C-alpha positions, 0 to 999 in steps of 0.5 A, spaced: 449 614 263 445 621 261 449 626 258 447 633 261 444 638 257 447 646 257 445 652 256 448 659 253 448 665 258 450 671 253 454 677 255 448 683 257 453 688 255 459 690 251 465 690 256 470 687 260 468 680 263 470 679 270 469 673 274 464 673 280 469 674 285 472 680 282 466 684 283 466 689 288 460 687 293 460 681 297 454 679 296 455 677 289 462 676 290 461 670 294 456 667 290 451 668 295 446 670 290 448 664 286 454 662 280 454 667 274 459 672 271 460 680 271 461 685 265 465 692 267 461 695 261 463 700 255 456 701 253 450 702 256 445 698 252 443 691 256 440 686 252 437 679 255 442 674 257 437 668 256 430 667 253 425 666 258 419 670 261 421 676 266 419 675 273 422 681 276 423 688 274 426 692 280 422 698 282 428 702 282 429 699 275 436 696 277 435 689 276 431 685 271 429 676 273 428 672 268 426 665 268 428 660 262 424 654 259 429 649 262 428 653 269 434 657 270 432 663 274 437 669 271 437 675 275 440 681 271 443 687 276 445 693 273 451 697 277 453 697 284 449 700 290 445 704 285 438 702 289 439 710 292 439 712 285 432 711 285 432 709 277 434 715 274 440 712 271 436 706 268 430 706 263 426 698 263 424 696 256 421 690 259 415 689 265 413 683 268 410 677 264 414 679 258 417 673 254 424 676 251 429 672 247 436 672 248 439 678 245 433 682 245 433 689 249 432 689 256 434 696 259 438 702 258 444 705 263 446 712 263 453 711 264 455 718 265 450 719 270 453 713 274 459 715 273 458 722 276 454 719 281 460 715 283 457 708 282 460 702 279 456 701 273 458 693 273 453 689 270 452 682 274 449 676 271 447 670 276 443 664 276 438 665 283 437 657 283 444 655 281 445 651 287 438 646 285 439 646 277 445 646 276 451 642 276 456 648 273 457 654 270 463 655 266 465 662 264 470 662 259 471 669 257 473 672 263 478 678 263 477 680 256 473 684 252 467 682 249 461 685 245 453 685 248 451 678 245 457 674 245 457 667 249 460 668 256 458 662 259 456 655 260 450 653 264 451 645 265 444 643 268 443 638 273 443 630 270 438 629 275 432 630 271 428 636 273 420 637 272 418 638 265 417 644 262 411 645 264 412 642 271 419 648 271 413 653 269 409 651 275 414 650 280 417 656 279 411 660 279 412 660 286 419 662 286 417 668 281 412 671 286 417 669 291 423 673 287 418 679 285 417 680 293 424 682 293 423 688 288 417 690 292 417 698 295 417 698 302 410 700 302 408 693 299 411 689 303 409 693 309 401 691 307 402 684 305 405 683 312 399 684 316 397 677 313 404 674 314 404 674 321 407 668 323 413 670 318 414 676 322 414 673 328 419 668 325 424 673 324 423 678 330 429 675 334 433 676 328 431 683 328 431 685 335 439 683 334 440 687 328 436 693 331 440 693 338 447 692 335 446 697 330 445 702 336 438 702 338 431 705 335 435 712 337 441 711 332 436 710 326 434 716 322 430 711 317 430 704 314 429 702 306 431 695 303 432 693 296 433 685 293 438 682 298 439 688 304 436 692 309 439 699 308 439 703 315 441 710 315 444 711 321 446 717 326 453 714 328 455 708 324 461 708 330 455 705 334 454 699 330 457 692 332 459 690 325 462 684 327 457 682 331 451 683 326 455 679 321 455 673 324 448 673 326 444 667 324 440 670 318 446 675 316 450 674 310 454 680 311 454 688 312 457 692 308 457 700 308 456 704 301 453 711 300 451 713 306 448 707 308 450 701 313 447 695 309 445 688 313 445 683 307 439 678 309 438 675 302 432 672 299 428 673 307 430 681 306 423 682 306 420 677 312 426 681 316 424 688 314 417 687 316 420 684 322 424 690 324 419 695 322 414 692 327 419 693 333 421 700 330 413 702 330 408 707 326 413 713 326 419 709 322 414 705 318 411 712 315 417 715 314 420 709 310 414 707 306 414 706 299 420 707 294 425 711 297 425 718 294 430 724 295 423 727 299 423 721 304 430 720 305 431 727 306 426 728 311 428 722 314 435 725 315 439 720 310 444 724 305 442 726 299 445 731 294 443 737 298 448 733 303 454 733 299 460 737 302 459 745 301 465 750 301 472 749 299 475 745 305 470 739 306 470 738 298 478 738 299 477 734 304 472 729 300 476 729 294 482 727 298 479 722 301 477 719 294 484 720 291 487 716 297 481 711 296 482 709 289 490 709 291 490 704 296 485 700 292 490 700 286 496 698 291 493 692 295 494 687 290 501 689 290 503 690 297 505 683 298 511 683 293 512 690 295 514 688 302 518 682 300 522 686 295 523 692 300 526 686 305 531 684 300 533 691 298 534 691 306 538 685 306 542 687 299 544 693 302 546 690 309 550 685 304 554 691 301 555 695 307 558 690 310 562 688 304 560 680 302 557 682 296 559 688 291 555 692 286 559 689 279 557 682 282 553 677 279 549 675 285 548 682 287 545 684 279 541 679 279 538 679 287 538 687 286 534 686 279 528 682 283 528 687 288 527 692 284 523 690 278 517 691 282 519 698 284 521 700 277 515 697 273 510 699 278 507 704 274 505 698 269 502 694 274 499 700 277 496 702 271 493 696 271 490 695 278 488 702 278 484 701 271 480 695 274 478 699 280 476 705 277 473 703 270 477 704 264 482 699 259 486 696 264 491 693 258 491 700 255 493 703 262 498 698 263 501 701 257 501 708 259 505 706 265 510 702 260 510 708 256 512 713 262 518 709 264 521 707 256 528 706 257 530 712 252 525 717 256 528 715 263 535 716 260 533 724 258 530 725 265 536 723 268 540 728 264 539 736 265 541 737 258 536 732 255 531 733 261 527 739 257 524 737 251 518 740 246 513 736 244 509 738 237 513 745 240 510 745 247 515 745 252 516 739 256 520 737 263 521 730 263 521 726 270 522 719 273 516 715 273 519 709 276 515 707 283 511 712 282 503 712 283 499 718 284 501 720 275 498 713 274 492 714 278 490 720 275 491 717 268 487 712 270 481 716 272 482 720 266 482 714 262 474 713 263 472 719 260 478 719 254 475 712 252 468 714 252 469 720 248 473 716 243 468 711 242 463 716 240 467 719 234 470 712 232 466 707 228 464 701 231 468 697 226 475 701 227 474 701 235 478 695 236 484 698 233 484 705 234 481 706 240 487 703 245 492 707 241 489 713 241 488 712 248 494 710 250 497 716 246 492 722 249 494 719 256 501 719 255 501 726 253 497 729 259 502 725 263 508 727 260 506 735 257 501 736 263 502 732 270 509 731 270 511 738 269 506 741 274 509 736 279 516 738 278 514 745 278 511 744 285 516 740 287 522 744 286 518 750 289 517 745 295 525 743 295 527 751 295 522 752 301 525 746 305 532 748 303 531 755 306 527 753 312 534 748 313 538 753 312 534 757 317 534 752 323 535 745 322 530 743 327 525 747 324 526 744 318 526 737 321 519 739 324 516 741 317 520 736 313 519 730 318 511 732 318 510 733 311 515 728 307 511 722 306 505 726 304 510 728 299 511 721 297 504 719 295 503 725 290 510 725 287 512 731 289 519 728 293 523 728 287 524 736 288 528 734 294 532 727 292 537 731 287 538 736 293 540 730 298 545 726 291 548 733 290 549 734 298 553 727 298 556 728 292 559 735 293 560 735 301 560 728 303 554 728 307 547 731 308 543 732 314 537 732 310 537 725 308 538 724 315 531 727 316 528 723 310 530 717 314 526 718 320 520 718 316 521 711 314 522 709 321 516 712 323 512 709 317 514 702 320 513 704 327 506 705 325 505 699 322 508 695 328 504 699 332 498 696 328 501 689 328 502 689 336 494 692 337 491 688 332 487 681 333 486 680 325 490 676 323 491 677 316 492 685 318 497 683 323 501 679 317 501 685 312 503 690 317 509 686 320 511 685 313 510 692 311 514 694 318 520 690 316 520 693 309 519 700 312 526 699 316 529 696 310 527 703 307 522 701 303 515 705 306 510 703 300 507 697 303 506 701 309 504 706 306 498 704 301 498 697 305 496 700 312 497 707 313 493 711 308 487 705 309 486 707 315 487 714 315 488 716 322 494 711 323 498 716 318 495 722 321 498 720 327 504 717 324 506 724 320 505 727 327 510 723 330 515 723 324 515 731 325 517 730 332 522 725 330 525 730 325 525 735 330 529 731 334 534 729 328 535 737 327 536 738 334 541 733 335 545 735 328 545 728 326 548 727 319 548 722 314 554 720 310 551 716 304 545 714 300 542 710 305 538 710 311 532 707 316 534 702 321 538 698 316 542 703 314 545 705 320 552 704 317 551 711 313 551 714 320 558 712 321 563 719 320 568 717 315 575 717 319 572 718 326 568 711 327 562 711 331 562 717 335 557 723 337 554 723 330 552 715 331 549 716 338 545 721 335 543 717 330 541 712 335 537 716 339 533 720 334 531 714 330 530 708 335 527 714 340 522 716 334 520 708 332 518 708 340 514 715 340 511 713 333 509 706 336 506 708 342 502 714 339 499 710 334 498 704 338 494 709 343 491 714 339 492 712 331 488 704 331 483 700 333 480 694 331 474 698 330 476 701 324 476 695 320 470 693 315 466 687 317 468 680 317 466 677 310 461 672 308 467 668 305 471 669 312 465 666 316 
């Protein structure tokens, strides 16, 4: 039996190796372009992963195609959705026809410019003809740091003989021309389309369907294309029928990024573009001819730098949207276990409430550890996931999360006498970071710049030892000395204001607290209110304030319950139902980060319902007698020594009435399946 030949593929850049499935682009992640791997770069110098001839250099300089002597067609794609930057962050050192050796410089990326443009710098390497020339592509170095030129993958060539070297060269010539055409500017494609009438007519039906379902010519400002996709600038993206377009024969997927509505086509993108332009007419052809520049896109009505939000309110809204986007993306990997943990915590609360278990029993302690561990160590997990999302070092950020919940610091934070410390003479107030989200998001965001700065001043041979520990030290100090005290100061101020409002009017405070509390949870500002609740219960035996906080949990559950009832998307229905049960058990994180914040209108409508529920709770003077709440915590609303009476009936009216209000409002006004992203190619 003939042994299969193999070829090594080198890392084109230094950084963290990712499996192709982890790339945040559906076309590459689903291996539509072919098998391969990716690297989240820590350096902008890009080298050739294989030896071969340069067949393609993208007009926007973000991609280079190579063909090896053995027939592998390898594409090096720099950054995600970078085509609209018009090549600004890239410098290519090769041109079509050059012969290059593995490890020689291909191009350079300006990582800082990509970050300013809010683009991921991920470098992707794929074998575009892998289906025909490969038996397998073995990626052996995923989830680890590598230097450029390190062997990352092994291509196992097909055992069935492919044409010899000479034949490979000749047979790939046609494919080289075809691949080159994918990178040509729109004007070149348009001129060539005149000599390819059959090709255009072949895709006329697909072009008609695409134009119709993006809202018709009247909804299109302009359209350009790149290596795999048509990029529409639409007047109103809501008019586009995502699901219909994604399921058209000839369409791989739909994506939205950078103000563009992207229809992923693949290798036939030139032909489909020509067919689209033939239908749109000369006016659109003039508007989109040539490689898109700032001038042409602005004339076409496409977003440019000058279209960035202006004024403090739009900028604040834009910034908040980005923060929430990172939060939800970082939380998604742990939503399932958070929901399960929340349900288990609810069951334990019920078992102890009915005296089936005691908190000192071994059974309770083990089950409670299982239920509580995810929340306690959330900063560690979140450090890892947020770092992967933002491009900082996941291991270092996980260590930062561990530092924040280090036992001695957590113990000190729990006592008023030790919570005030000094760090090299700087007064610092310690706080509990267990189950916190916002501080780790900030740390992961800062980690990108801190790591880059350290690498500029620390010699290469010392980086592996000193960069990680110094980065962990700097980020931990920033959170402990700056972010933590700032959150504490703001939360104490908010708590004092809320207490003053409650003393003035329980109903008014219910409206304010109910409407704002879950937003405070997002930014960790609720920690100022929790001590007031604990003190009330310890001193007075009850807390009106905790009854209002309980309402906010029910509302988050009601919101995801409405999504479950209304959506026809099976995965969303599953996570929504689990998140609703978790919220009714007193744990709102799965509902908050898994669904409600992700679809922002759901959260806004839920906050309105929460304010109304808080108002109702205040009007009924509902009281709480234990540190428990939501639907599972109903025993905490039974008045000691009295039993089931007016207070418990007030609990039933306020909580179940609010649940009904939240579910109906979100069902009618907060959610629609039109808010869902288009089905992925994998789903199809």
